[in-house]
N, C-alpha and C positions, 0 to 999 in steps of 0.2 A: 765543554758540554757543550754540543750542540744544538741551537735551535729550532724548537719543535714545531715540526711544520700546518701551518695554518689548517689542514683541516684534521689534525689531533686536538686544533685547541679545543677550549672553552667556548669562545667567540664561534667558532665551526658549530657548535652541538647547540648555541645559543638558537642559530639561523636555524637547521634544524630543526628543533622543537619549536621553533615563531612556525617555523613550513607545516610542521603540522598541526596544528592547532587553526591555522586560515582553511587547511585541508579539510580535514571535519569540522570544520564550522562553515563552508561554503557545502558540505555535503549535506548534512543538516539543515540548512536552509532551503533546498533542490526540494528533497522529500521530506517536508513537512509533514504536508498532504498525506503523502503516505506511512510515516512515524505516527503521525495522529490517530488513525486507521487502525495501525495494529495496537494502537495505544489503548484500542477500547474505544474509544470516539467514534460516532457514528458519522458517515463521510454525507453532505449533502442528500438529499435525495435529488434525480437526476428527472426534468421530465418529457418524454417519450418525446424521442421525434416527429410520429404516426399514430392514430391511433390505431391502428392495426396492431403495433406495437405494447402502444401500455393496453388494450384487449389481450394479445401473448401473455405480457409480463404480470398479469394481474392475477389472472387464470395457474400458470404456473407456479407462483409464489404462493395464492393460494392450499393448492394443492402440499404445497413444502409447507406452509405452516401448519398447515391441519395437519401431517404428520409427526411434528415437532407436538405439537397439544397432545396428539395420541401418545406420546411416546414408542413411537418406532423407531427415528432416530433423537440422535441428540445434538446439542447445541454446534461443534463441530462440523457432524454431517448437515445439518441446517443452511450452515452459511456456507459449504463447498453446494448442498444442490440449489442455495440460489444464487449463487454463479453460474452452476453450470446454465440452470433456466435461464439466467439475463440472457449469455455468449450462448445457448442455444435461441433464440426471440431474437436478436438482433444478428444474428447471418442468418437469417429466412425474413427479415421486415426492415434490416438496417435500420442505421440509427449509434 
């Protein structure tokens, strides 16, 4: 019988498994804030860079929150509209 090549051996599979575990661990570590937000945790509120940006965010977030309270939109659209409002205000006033 011929000797089994390294690539087909159990040691090679063990090394591949360890590389996989290390790579997944690194991805989880690097994206821990993103994963926490996806899991339902709220991201830390950021303070706006300028007063104009703060006023714009306050006005837009208030409108979106009122739509949610009135039952016009659901939670998914509420999150989407808040993200769009933030993007619009940041585009207009920086931040």
